[in-house]
C-alpha positions in Angstrom: 112.7 129.0 86.8 109.1 128.0 86.1 106.6 130.8 85.8 104.4 128.8 88.2 107.1 128.3 90.8 106.0 131.0 93.3 102.5 129.6 93.3 103.7 126.1 93.9 106.0 127.1 96.7 103.3 129.0 98.4 101.7 125.7 99.3 104.6 124.9 101.6 103.0 126.5 104.6 100.1 124.1 104.3 102.3 121.1 105.1 103.5 121.2 108.7 106.4 118.8 108.3 108.2 121.1 105.8 108.9 123.6 108.6 110.9 121.0 110.5 112.4 118.6 108.0 114.0 118.5 104.6 111.2 116.2 103.4 112.1 114.4 100.1 110.3 111.1 100.4 107.0 111.9 98.8 107.1 108.6 96.8 106.8 106.8 100.1 104.6 109.0 102.3 103.5 112.4 101.1 103.5 115.3 103.5 100.3 115.7 105.5 98.1 118.7 104.6 97.3 120.9 107.6 93.6 120.4 107.0 93.7 116.7 107.8 92.9 117.2 111.6 89.9 119.3 110.7 88.7 116.7 108.2 89.0 113.9 110.8 87.3 116.2 113.3 84.4 116.5 110.9 84.2 112.7 110.8 84.3 112.3 114.5 81.9 115.2 115.1 79.3 113.5 113.0 79.8 110.3 114.9 79.6 112.1 118.2 76.6 114.2 117.4 74.6 111.9 115.1 75.5 108.4 116.1 74.3 105.8 113.6 72.6 108.6 111.6 76.1 109.7 110.6 76.0 106.9 107.9 73.6 109.1 105.9 76.5 111.6 105.4 79.4 109.1 105.5 78.2 106.8 102.7 77.8 109.5 100.0 81.3 110.7 100.9 82.7 107.5 99.3 81.6 108.6 95.8 82.5 112.2 96.4 86.1 111.3 97.4 86.4 108.9 94.4 85.2 111.7 92.1 88.2 113.8 93.1 90.4 110.9 91.8 88.3 110.6 88.7 89.0 114.3 88.0 92.8 113.8 88.5 93.0 110.9 85.9 90.1 111.9 83.6 88.1 108.9 84.5 84.3 108.9 83.9 82.0 109.6 86.8 81.2 106.4 88.7 84.1 104.4 87.4 86.1 104.5 90.6 85.5 103.4 94.1 87.4 103.6 97.4 88.9 100.6 99.2 91.5 100.0 101.9 94.6 99.3 99.8 96.0 97.8 96.6 95.9 94.3 98.2 92.1 94.6 98.6 91.6 96.1 95.2 93.7 93.6 93.2 92.3 90.7 95.2 88.8 91.8 94.2 89.8 91.9 90.5 91.5 88.5 90.7 88.4 87.1 92.3 86.4 87.8 89.1 88.6 85.5 87.0 88.3 81.9 86.0 91.5 80.0 85.3 90.4 77.8 82.5 93.3 76.5 80.2 94.6 77.4 77.9 93.8 81.0 79.0 94.9 80.8 82.6 98.1 82.9 82.6 98.8 85.8 84.9 101.7 87.9 83.7 103.8 90.4 85.5 107.4 91.5 85.6 110.3 91.3 88.1 110.3 94.6 90.0 106.7 94.7 90.8 105.8 95.7 94.4 105.6 92.6 96.6 101.9 92.9 97.1 101.3 92.2 93.4 103.7 89.2 93.3 102.3 87.7 96.5 98.7 87.9 95.2 99.4 86.6 91.8 101.4 83.7 93.2 98.5 82.8 95.5 96.4 82.1 92.5 98.4 79.0 91.5 96.3 76.8 93.7 93.2 77.9 91.9 94.6 76.9 88.5 96.5 80.0 87.4 99.8 79.7 85.6 101.9 82.6 87.0 104.5 84.1 84.6 107.2 86.4 86.0 109.0 88.1 83.1 112.6 89.2 83.6 115.0 88.7 86.4 116.5 92.1 87.2 114.1 94.2 89.3 116.0 97.4 88.2 115.3 96.8 84.5 111.9 96.7 83.0 111.8 93.9 80.4 109.5 95.7 77.9 110.2 93.6 74.8 110.2 90.3 76.7 106.9 91.2 78.3 105.3 91.9 74.9 106.6 88.6 73.5 105.2 86.7 76.5 101.6 88.0 76.1 99.7 85.6 73.9 96.4 83.7 73.6 97.1 82.0 76.9 97.3 85.3 78.8 94.3 86.1 81.0 95.6 89.1 82.9 98.7 91.4 82.8 99.6 93.4 85.9 102.0 96.2 85.3 103.2 99.2 87.3 103.1 102.7 85.7 106.2 103.8 87.6 108.6 101.3 89.1 108.9 101.8 92.9 112.7 101.1 93.0 114.1 103.1 90.1 111.3 105.5 89.2 111.2 104.3 85.6 108.0 105.4 83.8 106.6 102.5 81.8 105.1 103.0 78.3 101.8 101.3 79.0 100.2 101.7 75.5 102.0 98.9 73.6 101.3 96.5 76.6 97.6 97.3 76.6 97.4 97.0 72.8 99.2 93.6 72.8 97.0 92.3 75.6 93.8 93.4 74.0 94.9 92.0 70.6 95.1 88.6 72.4 91.9 89.0 74.4 93.7 89.6 77.8 92.9 92.2 80.4 95.3 94.7 82.0 95.6 96.0 85.6 97.7 99.2 86.0 99.3 99.8 89.3 99.3 103.6 89.4 100.5 104.0 93.0 103.7 105.8 91.9 102.2 107.8 89.1 98.8 109.2 90.1 99.3 112.7 91.4 102.8 112.9 89.9 102.4 112.0 86.2 99.4 113.3 84.2 97.5 110.7 82.3 94.0 110.0 81.0 93.0 106.5 82.1 90.5 106.1 79.3 93.0 107.1 76.7 95.5 104.5 78.1 92.8 101.9 77.7 93.6 99.8 80.8 90.8 97.6 82.1 91.6 98.2 85.8 93.6 100.7 87.8 94.6 100.2 91.4 96.6 102.4 93.8 96.6 104.1 97.2 96.9 107.6 98.7 100.0 107.3 100.8 102.4 108.8 98.3 102.1 111.7 95.8 98.4 112.2 96.6 99.3 113.2 100.2 96.3 111.3 101.5 97.9 109.0 104.1 97.3 105.3 104.7 94.1 103.4 104.6 92.5 104.8 101.4 93.0 102.7 98.3 91.0 102.9 95.1 89.9 100.9 92.1 89.0 101.9 88.6 87.1 99.5 86.3 86.5 100.2 82.7 82.8 101.2 82.5 81.8 98.9 79.7 83.4 95.9 81.6 82.2 96.4 85.1 78.7 94.9 85.0 80.1 91.7 83.4 82.3 91.1 86.5 81.2 89.2 89.6 83.9 89.5 92.4 83.9 86.5 94.7 85.6 88.8 97.2 82.4 90.7 98.0 80.9 92.1 101.1 77.5 93.4 102.1 78.1 96.7 100.4 78.7 94.8 97.1 75.0 93.9 97.2 72.4 95.8 95.3 70.4 96.2 98.5 72.9 96.1 101.4 70.4 97.1 104.0 68.1 94.4 102.9 70.3 91.9 104.7 69.4 89.1 102.2 70.8 85.6 102.2 73.0 84.3 99.3 73.2 84.2 96.4 74.4 87.8 96.2 72.6 90.2 93.9 75.5 92.4 92.7 75.1 96.2 92.9 75.1 97.8 89.5 78.4 99.4 88.4 81.5 100.0 90.5 79.7 99.6 93.8 79.9 95.8 93.5 83.6 96.2 94.3 83.0 98.1 97.5 83.1 95.0 99.7 82.6 95.2 103.4 82.1 98.1 105.7 84.1 101.0 104.3 87.0 102.7 106.0 85.3 106.1 106.3 87.9 108.0 108.4 90.6 107.3 105.9 88.5 108.7 103.1 87.9 111.9 105.0 91.7 112.1 105.6 92.6 111.3 102.0 90.1 113.8 100.6 92.3 116.7 101.8 95.3 115.6 99.7 93.2 114.9 96.7 91.7 118.3 96.7 95.1 119.9 96.8 96.5 117.8 94.0 93.5 118.5 91.8 93.8 122.3 92.5 97.6 122.4 91.9 97.3 120.3 88.8 99.3 117.2 87.9 100.7 118.9 84.8 102.3 121.6 86.9 103.6 119.0 89.3 105.1 117.0 86.5 106.7 120.1 84.9 108.5 121.0 88.1 109.4 117.4 88.9 111.1 116.8 85.5 113.3 119.8 86.1 114.1 118.9 89.7 114.8 115.2 88.9 117.2 116.4 86.2 118.9 118.6 88.8 119.2 115.6 91.0 120.5 113.3 88.3 123.1 115.8 87.1 124.1 116.6 90.7 124.5 113.0 91.7 126.6 112.2 88.7 128.9 115.2 89.3 129.4 113.9 92.9 130.3 110.4 91.7 127.1 108.6 92.7 125.4 105.9 90.6 122.0 106.9 89.3 119.5 104.0 89.0 116.8 106.1 87.4 116.5 106.6 83.6 118.2 109.7 82.4 115.6 110.2 79.6 112.8 112.4 81.1 110.2 110.6 79.0 111.2 107.3 80.8 111.2 108.4 84.4 108.7 109.3 87.1 109.2 111.9 89.7 111.8 110.3 92.0 115.5 109.7 91.5 117.3 106.7 93.0 121.0 107.1 93.7 123.4 104.4 94.9 126.9 104.0 96.3 128.7 101.7 98.7 127.4 102.1 102.2 124.1 103.7 101.0 122.0 102.3 103.9 124.1 103.7 106.8 124.2 107.0 105.0 120.4 106.9 104.8 120.3 106.4 108.6 122.6 109.4 109.2 120.6 111.6 106.7 117.4 110.8 108.8 119.3 111.8 112.0 120.2 115.1 110.4 116.6 115.8 109.4 116.8 114.9 105.7 113.9 112.5 105.2 114.5 109.9 102.4 114.5 106.1 102.3 116.6 103.2 101.0 115.6 100.1 99.0 117.9 97.1 99.0 119.6 96.5 95.7 118.5 99.9 94.4 119.8 102.7 96.7 118.5 105.9 98.3 115.3 107.3 96.8 115.0 111.1 96.6 111.5 112.3 95.8 110.8 116.1 95.8 107.2 117.2 95.4 105.7 120.4 94.1 106.3 122.1 97.5 110.0 121.3 97.6 112.7 123.8 96.6 115.7 123.4 94.3 117.9 124.2 97.3 116.6 121.2 99.1 117.5 119.0 96.2 121.0 120.3 96.1 121.4 120.1 99.9 120.6 116.4 100.1 123.3 115.6 97.6 125.8 117.8 99.5 124.8 116.1 102.7 125.4 112.6 101.2 128.9 113.7 100.1 129.6 115.1 103.6 128.4 112.0 105.4 130.5 109.7 103.1 133.6 111.8 103.7 133.2 111.4 107.5 132.4 107.7 107.4 135.3 105.3 108.2 136.7 103.4 105.3 
């Protein structure tokens, strides 16, 4: 047992859903902290009592919330801003680019989340050549990706942890190869931030995008963007709103005068209530510590892998702990209807076509819950008609 285990489990009472469900889907939607209603009441109270003057409190909250994330990934102060989701964040990054041959290639891999692929594909009509490396979404084509990056590459987009299988990607050689050829790198950290410790400066990526729905326990509507500090003032996002302007309350006509630093990526009117909500999860993750979360997750994911194999299930997640994130994907014939029955029985997981059932314990889950979900799968399969 981990020496820190009692302290981690003491957090269970702060997440209401854990009292009613065996909640093992934290890579899809993290459990809601009990303080979220109070945080939203703080937001609505300001609106009710102050009216438009509430903006004087709301706007500084954007940087304060982003600072919590900066602490979690060791990013410099002022290098991150909040947005609505990965779609907005990545679209803003792409809007900074010029697709001038021969350097007009956007490179990603099979297995990226659909948002990424849709956005990259949409750049074709602007002159981008979109390269999709690999064909199997369950296998990360590391060597093929490195071979593809060359002097024609403008941008590489890569996930830190793959959403289907939980594979943890070694980002460093990708960044090194890209930078050696003058290309930029976007890291989609949605499945790693809050679950895998990393230093974003040490990784050397140029951009990082993600959201709060999963391991950060921040709920929907609060995305974020990191831009390498020495790069940010050279970028001019075409997807820009009035808060991207150096003087947003000057209401000036075009051309835009970009705000200095990361604020130029803020865009239009910010989604303030989502930031109040997300703040509660960020505070907890920062306090618990991602290293402690990762330590426990490695042990519980090993427990799941070994237990699944013992029960005759196929494991889609890498066995090597250095190559996996914090969730385990198991597969077998009839996995989707088994998922439906698990939900009916109060075991909350999900299923991804072509991959299987994803099981994702967080720091507040017990070993007993990990074992119970596997036993429940066996029981359901036994009772299902051939």
